[in-house]
C-alpha positions as CSV (number, residue, x, y, z in Angstrom):
1,M,82.4,104.4,102.5
2,H,85.3,105.0,100.2
3,T,84.8,104.6,96.5
4,L,87.2,102.5,94.4
5,R,88.6,105.7,93.0
6,D,89.4,107.1,96.4
7,R,91.0,103.9,97.5
8,I,93.2,103.8,94.4
9,L,94.3,107.4,94.9
10,A,95.1,106.7,98.5
11,L,97.2,103.6,97.5
12,D,99.0,105.6,94.9
13,S,99.9,108.2,97.5
14,E,101.1,105.5,99.8
15,I,103.3,103.9,97.1
16,T,104.8,107.3,96.4
17,T,105.6,107.8,100.1
18,L,107.1,104.3,100.3
19,D,109.2,104.8,97.2
20,Q,110.6,108.0,98.8
21,T,111.3,106.3,102.0
22,I,113.1,103.5,100.3
23,A,115.2,105.9,98.3
24,E,116.2,107.9,101.4
25,R,117.2,104.7,103.3
26,E,119.1,103.3,100.4
27,S,121.1,106.5,100.1
28,S,121.8,106.5,103.8
29,L,122.9,102.9,103.7
30,N,125.1,103.6,100.7
31,A,126.8,106.5,102.4
32,T,127.5,104.3,105.4
33,I,129.0,101.6,103.2
34,Y,131.2,104.1,101.4
35,R,132.5,105.4,104.7
36,L,133.2,101.9,106.0
37,Y,135.2,101.0,102.9
38,H,136.9,104.5,102.8
39,L,135.9,105.0,99.2
40,T,137.2,108.1,97.4
41,P,134.7,110.4,95.5
42,E,136.0,108.8,92.3
43,E,135.2,105.3,93.5
44,I,131.8,106.4,94.7
45,A,131.1,107.9,91.3
46,M,132.0,104.6,89.6
47,M,129.8,102.6,92.0
48,E,126.8,104.9,91.4
49,S,127.2,105.0,87.6
50,G,126.6,101.3,87.5
């Protein structure tokens, strides 16, 4: 049986993996949108700076 500590460590690892997956998919989606709108590198930089 897993101890509470082991379960917390496993959940923390899962959260880290999910955060990485979300970041990768968001980046991919952003790149697709930039291509669809034919944004220039300058426009992309403006979008990503906030």
